[in-house]
C-alpha positions in Angstrom: -12.0 104.8 12.2 -11.6 102.0 14.4 -9.3 99.4 13.3 -10.9 95.8 13.1 -9.9 93.3 15.9 -7.4 90.6 14.5 -8.5 86.9 15.3 -5.9 84.7 17.0 -4.1 82.2 14.7 -5.8 78.7 14.6 -3.8 75.9 16.1 -3.9 72.2 15.4 -5.0 70.2 18.0 -2.8 67.5 19.6 -3.3 64.0 18.4 -5.5 62.1 20.8 -4.0 58.6 20.2 -0.6 57.2 19.7 -0.1 55.8 16.1 1.0 52.1 15.8 4.2 51.1 14.2 3.8 47.3 14.1 2.5 47.4 10.6 5.3 49.2 9.2 7.8 46.8 11.1 6.1 43.7 9.7 6.3 45.3 6.2 9.9 45.8 6.4 10.5 42.3 7.9 8.6 40.5 5.2 10.2 42.8 2.5 13.6 42.0 3.9 13.2 38.4 3.9 11.9 38.3 0.3 15.0 40.4 -1.0 17.2 38.0 0.7 15.3 35.2 -0.9 15.5 36.7 -4.4 19.1 37.4 -4.2 20.0 33.8 -3.1 21.0 34.3 0.3 18.1 32.4 2.0 16.8 29.0 0.8 13.0 29.1 0.1 12.5 25.7 1.1 14.4 26.1 4.4 12.1 29.7 5.0 9.1 27.6 4.4 10.2 25.0 7.1 11.0 27.9 9.6 7.7 29.4 9.0 5.9 26.1 9.3 7.4 25.5 12.6 7.7 29.0 14.2 4.9 31.1 12.9 3.3 31.6 16.5 6.4 34.1 17.0 5.0 36.5 14.5 1.8 37.0 16.7 4.1 36.8 20.0 6.3 39.9 18.6 3.0 41.9 17.3 1.6 41.4 20.9 4.8 42.7 22.4 4.9 45.6 20.1 1.3 46.4 20.9 2.0 46.2 24.7 4.9 48.7 24.4 2.7 51.1 22.2 0.1 51.0 24.9 2.6 51.7 27.7 4.0 54.6 25.6 0.7 56.1 25.1 -0.2 56.0 28.7 2.9 57.8 29.8 2.2 60.6 27.1 -1.6 60.8 28.2 -2.7 59.6 25.1 -4.9 56.6 23.9 -3.4 53.6 22.4 -4.6 52.9 18.8 -6.3 49.6 18.6 -5.9 46.8 16.0 -8.2 48.2 13.4 -9.7 46.0 10.5 -6.4 45.5 8.8 -5.0 44.3 11.8 -7.4 42.0 12.6 -7.1 40.6 9.1 -3.6 40.2 9.3 -3.7 38.2 12.5 -6.5 36.0 10.8 -4.1 35.5 7.7 -1.1 34.6 9.6 -3.0 32.2 11.8 -4.7 30.5 8.6 -1.3 30.5 6.8 0.5 29.1 9.6 -2.0 26.3 10.5 -1.9 25.2 6.8 1.9 25.7 6.5 2.1 23.2 9.6 0.1 20.7 8.4 1.8 20.7 4.8 5.2 20.3 6.5 4.2 17.1 8.1 3.4 15.4 4.9 6.0 13.0 3.4 6.1 14.5 -0.2 8.6 12.0 -1.2 6.2 9.1 -0.4 3.3 11.2 -1.8 5.2 11.6 -5.2 6.1 7.8 -5.1 2.3 6.9 -4.6 1.2 9.0 -7.7 4.3 8.4 -9.9 5.7 12.0 -9.8 8.7 12.4 -11.5 11.6 14.7 -10.0 11.4 17.1 -12.9 7.5 17.2 -13.3 7.7 20.2 -10.6 10.4 22.6 -10.3 9.7 23.6 -6.5 11.2 20.1 -5.6 14.7 21.4 -6.9 16.9 20.4 -9.9 17.8 16.8 -10.2 21.3 15.7 -10.2 22.6 12.1 -10.7 25.6 10.3 -9.3 27.1 6.7 -10.1 29.0 4.7 -7.9 30.5 1.4 -7.5 31.2 -0.9 -4.7 32.8 -4.6 -4.4 34.3 -6.9 -1.8 34.4 -10.7 -0.9 31.4 -12.2 0.4 32.0 -14.4 3.2 31.0 -18.2 2.6 27.7 -19.0 4.3 26.9 -15.3 5.0 23.3 -13.6 4.5 22.9 -10.2 3.0 20.6 -7.5 4.4 20.0 -4.5 2.3 18.3 -1.2 3.8 17.5 1.6 1.2 14.9 4.2 2.3 14.2 5.3 -1.4 15.2 3.8 -4.4 14.7 0.2 -6.3 16.7 -2.7 -5.4 17.7 -5.3 -8.0 19.5 -8.6 -6.8 20.9 -11.1 -9.2 23.7 -13.8 -9.2 27.4 -13.1 -9.5 30.0 -15.0 -11.2 32.3 -15.0 -8.6 32.5 -15.2 -4.6 32.1 -11.3 -4.2 29.5 -8.9 -3.7 29.2 -6.2 -6.4 26.9 -3.2 -6.3 26.3 -0.5 -8.9 24.7 2.6 -7.3 22.4 5.0 -9.4 21.9 8.0 -7.2 19.3 11.0 -7.8 19.5 14.0 -5.4 17.1 17.0 -5.8 18.7 20.3 -4.8 18.6 24.0 -5.7 22.3 24.1 -7.0 25.3 21.5 -7.5 27.2 22.4 -4.5 24.3 21.3 -2.1 23.9 18.1 -4.4 27.7 17.3 -4.1 27.3 17.7 -0.3 24.3 15.5 0.2 26.0 13.1 -2.2 29.1 12.9 0.1 26.8 12.4 3.1 24.9 9.4 1.6 27.7 7.3 0.3 26.2 3.4 0.7 28.2 1.3 3.0 28.9 -2.5 3.1 29.6 -4.0 6.8 30.2 -7.4 7.8 29.3 -8.7 11.4 29.7 -12.4 11.8 27.7 -14.2 9.1 25.5 -11.0 8.2 26.7 -8.9 5.5 24.9 -5.3 5.6 24.3 -3.2 2.7 23.0 0.5 3.7 22.1 2.7 1.3 22.5 5.6 4.0 19.7 7.7 2.7 17.3 7.3 5.8 17.3 10.9 6.8 19.0 13.7 4.4 17.4 17.2 5.9 14.7 18.0 3.7 16.2 17.0 0.6 15.2 13.9 -1.5 18.0 11.3 -2.2 17.1 8.0 -3.9 19.4 5.4 -4.6 18.7 2.4 -7.0 20.8 -0.4 -6.2 21.8 -3.4 -8.6 23.5 -6.2 -6.4 24.8 -9.3 -7.6 26.1 -12.0 -5.1 26.8 -15.8 -4.8 23.6 -17.8 -5.3 23.5 -19.6 -2.4 23.2 -16.4 0.2 20.1 -15.6 1.7 18.6 -12.1 1.1 16.6 -9.8 3.4 15.7 -6.4 2.0 13.9 -3.7 3.5 12.7 -0.7 1.6 10.4 2.3 1.9 9.9 3.4 -1.5 11.3 1.8 -4.7 10.6 -1.4 -6.6 12.3 -4.6 -5.5 13.4 -7.6 -7.6 15.5 -10.8 -6.5 16.4 -13.4 -9.2 18.0 -16.7 -8.8 18.3 -17.5 -5.0 19.3 -20.9 -3.3 18.7 -19.3 0.1 15.6 -17.9 1.9 14.3 -14.3 0.7 12.7 -11.8 2.9 11.2 -8.6 1.6 9.8 -5.8 3.6 8.4 -3.0 1.2 6.1 -0.1 1.1 4.4 1.3 -2.0 6.5 -0.6 -4.3 6.4 -3.4 -6.9 7.9 -6.6 -5.6 9.3 -9.5 -7.8 10.8 -12.7 -7.1 11.6 -15.7 -9.3 13.7 -18.9 -9.7 14.1 -19.2 -5.6 15.0 -22.4 -4.0 14.7 -21.0 -0.4 11.5 -19.7 1.2 10.1 -16.4 0.2 8.5 -14.0 2.8 7.0 -10.8 2.1 5.7 -8.0 4.4 4.0 -5.6 2.4 2.3 -2.1 3.0 0.4 -1.1 0.0 2.6 -2.7 -2.6 2.1 -5.2 -5.3 3.8 -8.7 -5.6 4.7 -11.1 -8.4 6.4 -14.3 -7.2 7.1 -17.3 -9.4 9.2 -20.6 -9.4 9.9 -21.3 -5.9 10.7 -24.7 -4.7 9.8 -23.9 -1.1 7.1 -22.2 0.7 5.6 -18.5 0.2 4.1 -16.3 2.7 2.8 -13.1 2.3 1.3 -10.5 5.1 0.3 -6.7 5.4 -1.9 -4.7 3.1 -1.2 -5.6 -0.4 -2.3 -4.6 -3.7 -2.3 -7.1 -6.7 -0.7 -10.4 -5.5 0.4 -13.1 -8.2 1.9 -16.4 -7.1 2.9 -19.1 -9.8 4.6 -22.3 -9.7 5.2 -22.9 -5.9 6.3 -26.2 -4.9 5.8 -25.5 -1.4 2.9 -24.0 0.7 1.4 -20.8 0.5 0.3 -18.6 3.3 -1.4 -15.3 2.9 -2.5 -13.2 5.9 -3.6 -9.4 5.8 -5.7 -7.3 3.4 -5.6 -7.7 -0.1 -7.0 -4.4 -2.0 -7.0 -5.3 -5.7 -6.6 -9.1 -6.6 -5.0 -12.5 -5.6 -4.0 -14.9 -8.5 -2.7 -18.2 -7.6 -1.2 -20.8 -10.3 0.0 -24.3 -9.4 0.4 -24.5 -5.9 2.0 -27.9 -4.5 1.7 -28.0 -1.0 -1.7 -26.3 0.1 -2.9 -22.8 0.4 -4.0 -20.9 3.4 -5.6 -17.4 2.7 -6.7 -15.1 5.6 -8.2 -11.9 5.5 -11.0 -9.7 7.4 -13.4 -11.1 4.8 -12.2 -14.3 3.5 -10.7 -17.6 4.8 -9.5 -20.3 2.7 -7.9 -23.4 2.9 -7.2 -26.2 0.4 -4.7 -29.0 0.2 -3.4 -28.6 -3.5 -4.0 -26.0 -6.6 -3.2 -27.7 -9.8 -4.9 -25.2 -11.7 -5.5 -21.6 -10.7 -7.5 -19.3 -8.3 -8.5 -15.8 -9.0 -9.8 -13.6 -6.0 -10.8 -10.2 -6.2 -13.5 -7.9 -4.4 -16.7 -9.5 -5.9 -15.4 -13.1 -7.3 -13.7 -16.1 -6.5 -13.0 -18.6 -9.0 -10.8 -21.6 -9.2 -10.1 -24.4 -11.3 -8.6 -28.1 -10.4 -8.5 -27.8 -6.8 -7.8 -30.6 -4.4 -9.2 -30.9 -0.8 -10.1 -30.9 1.9 -11.2 -27.4 1.0 -12.4 -25.0 3.5 -13.9 -21.7 2.2 -15.7 -18.8 4.2 -16.5 -15.5 2.6 -19.3 -13.0 2.0 -20.8 -11.0 -0.9 -18.8 -12.8 -3.5 -19.9 -14.9 -6.5 -18.0 -18.3 -6.2 -17.1 -20.7 -9.0 -15.0 -23.9 -8.6 -14.3 -26.2 -11.0 -12.6 -29.6 -11.2 -13.1 -29.9 -7.3 -11.8 -33.1 -5.8 -11.9 -34.4 -2.1 -14.0 -32.8 0.9 -15.7 -29.4 0.9 -16.7 -27.0 3.3 -18.1 -23.8 2.2 -20.0 -20.7 3.6 -21.1 -17.6 1.7 -23.7 -15.0 1.6 -25.2 -12.5 -1.0 -23.3 -14.2 -3.8 -23.9 -17.2 -6.1 -22.4 -20.4 -5.6 -21.3 -22.5 -8.7 -19.5 -26.0 -8.1 -18.2 -28.4 -10.6 -17.1 -31.8 -9.0 -14.4 -34.0 -10.6 -13.8 -36.4 -7.7 -16.8 -36.4 -5.0 -16.2 -36.1 -1.5 -18.1 -34.9 1.7 -19.7 -31.8 1.2 -21.2 -28.9 3.4 -22.5 -25.8 1.4 -24.2 -22.9 3.2 -25.3 -19.9 1.3 -27.9 -16.9 2.1 -29.4 -14.6 -0.5 -27.9 -16.3 -3.4 -28.3 -19.5 -5.6 -26.5 -22.7 -5.2 -25.6 -24.6 -8.4 -23.9 -28.0 -8.0 -22.5 -30.1 -11.0 -21.9 -33.9 -10.4 -20.6 -36.7 -12.6 -23.8 -38.5 -13.7 -22.4 -41.8 -12.6 -21.3 -40.8 -9.2 -22.8 -42.3 -5.9 -23.8 -39.9 -3.1 -26.2 -39.1 -0.3 -28.4 -35.7 -0.2 -29.7 -33.7 2.4 -30.7 -30.1 1.0 -32.9 -27.5 2.3 -34.0 -24.1 0.7 -35.7 -21.6 3.2 -37.7 -19.1 0.9 -36.4 -20.7 -2.3 -36.7 -23.8 -4.5 -34.9 -27.1 -5.2 -34.3 -28.5 -8.7 -32.5 -31.7 -9.6 -31.7 -34.1 -12.6 -31.4 -37.0 -10.3 -34.7 -38.7 -10.2 -33.9 -40.9 -7.2 -33.7 -37.8 -5.0 -37.2 -37.1 -3.2 -38.0 -33.4 -3.4 -40.7 -32.1 -0.9 -42.1 -28.9 -2.2 -43.8 -28.2 1.0 -40.9 -28.1 3.2 -38.3 -27.3 -0.1 -36.2 -30.2 0.8 -34.6 -32.8 -0.8 -33.3 -36.3 0.5 -32.1 -39.4 -0.7 -29.3 -41.5 -2.4 -27.9 -41.5 -5.8 -26.3 -45.0 -6.9 -24.9 -46.9 -4.0 -24.7 -44.1 -1.8 -21.5 -42.6 -0.5 -20.2 -39.0 0.1 -22.7 -37.0 2.0 -23.8 -33.6 0.5 -25.6 -31.2 2.9 -26.9 -28.2 1.2 -28.6 -25.2 3.1 -29.7 -22.0 1.4 -31.6 -19.2 2.6 -33.6 -17.1 0.0 -32.0 -18.8 -2.8 -32.3 -21.8 -5.2 -30.5 -25.1 -5.0 -29.9 -27.0 -8.3 -28.3 -30.4 -8.3 -27.3 -31.1 -12.0 -25.8 -33.7 -13.9 -22.4 -32.8 -15.6 -20.4 -34.5 -18.3 -16.6 -33.8 -18.4 -17.2 -31.3 -21.5 -19.7 -29.2 -19.4 -17.1 -28.9 -16.7 -14.2 -27.8 -18.9 -16.7 -25.0 -20.5 -17.0 -23.7 -17.1 -13.1 -23.4 -16.2 -12.2 -19.9 -15.4 -9.6 -17.9 -17.6 -6.2 -18.3 -16.6 -5.1 -15.2 -14.5 -3.3 -12.3 -16.0 -0.2 -11.0 -14.1 -0.7 -8.0 -11.9 -0.5 -4.3 -13.1 1.9 -1.7 -12.0 1.0 -0.7 -8.2 -1.9 1.7 -8.2 -3.9 3.6 -5.3 -5.9 0.8 -3.5 -9.6 0.9 -3.9 -11.7 0.9 -0.6 -12.9 -2.6 -1.2 -11.1 -5.4 0.4 -10.9 -9.3 -0.4 
């Protein structure tokens, strides 16, 4: 019997392509970094910083690996492996995470926390908080001025009982461990330097790697010294100065009181409260709430005011300029309250110049000349001592209250509206909607023009005027995120 033919053993066909090793290399690299991080050899914040700035290196390395694999496959006569679905997903993930990390790294997190009032202990990824105290003191030259620079932290200035400058430093440092905090504390010692008639106190915390260092400075020095303060984040308070006070502040609340010199504020999204100043006060920049009270000199406000402006007892005139409102007046014996939709004041002495829009205006106890222009708002005026007057309004009523025994001339026109008056000697032409004539023996000329609104000229007694006096303004609240509306 013939034996069956034995089939040759089967053979495994050689691979047609070369497998990629880029995936395992990437996994090994990522695992190694995480292992070093959990063991404490790598700083997570530093690792995030490096990824945010150098993540394209990952794509470059992956591309080099694929190029090497392609050349090796060509030498072996094999087909190089493609990216595959996993590879494409990994590239997209690296690009998305990298771009996100780059944008996040450009955010000033310290400033953001200050704006939304996040405490250092609210979030653990900012690091643990360490506190330090320090004291500085030295003689303050006669006739010298003080300049304070503090990137982050409060500055409080008061009067000393001797001829020295005394500084109490309250420092807060965010770090992952005590040794790091000690290192950054040593690198941020405040310094006092003297150059001519200028004494400089530098908090020395402008740039400290990626760690947050905040220094609250309590300063006392002779009352006669002028003071200049520059701070990025932290409240500022100055109490009791015979010299001038200059403050440049961002995202803070600023207060100054009992000042015999001039007060100059340059604000960036900050609130200010100033009182009892014997000289002039100026405020410029982008401010939130501003409250000025008992200013014997002139007041000049120039900028954008996002919340409200409150003025009380201004002795030598007010100039207010913003993109929306322009005010000039000679004296304010009462108060003025301005916000995004209303302007009200009492006991105002002219000449008064007021130009604005989209505001309801109420002025009580007006004395002297008045020039007023508004639109999309009601104008209500209560006259104490009549002067010449020119009022223009659009799409809002004009209400004018004049003492019953006053003498004046009227030239009023209401286009698309009506004219009403309590003074019978005025001649009203309903066809032209005009009112003209003299009251009493004549006197100051009142010119009133209104488009698409009513003009009312009323008799007012002193009791009527007092009932219309606005409420005394309240002090500003703590600084908040500015609203879109502006004054």
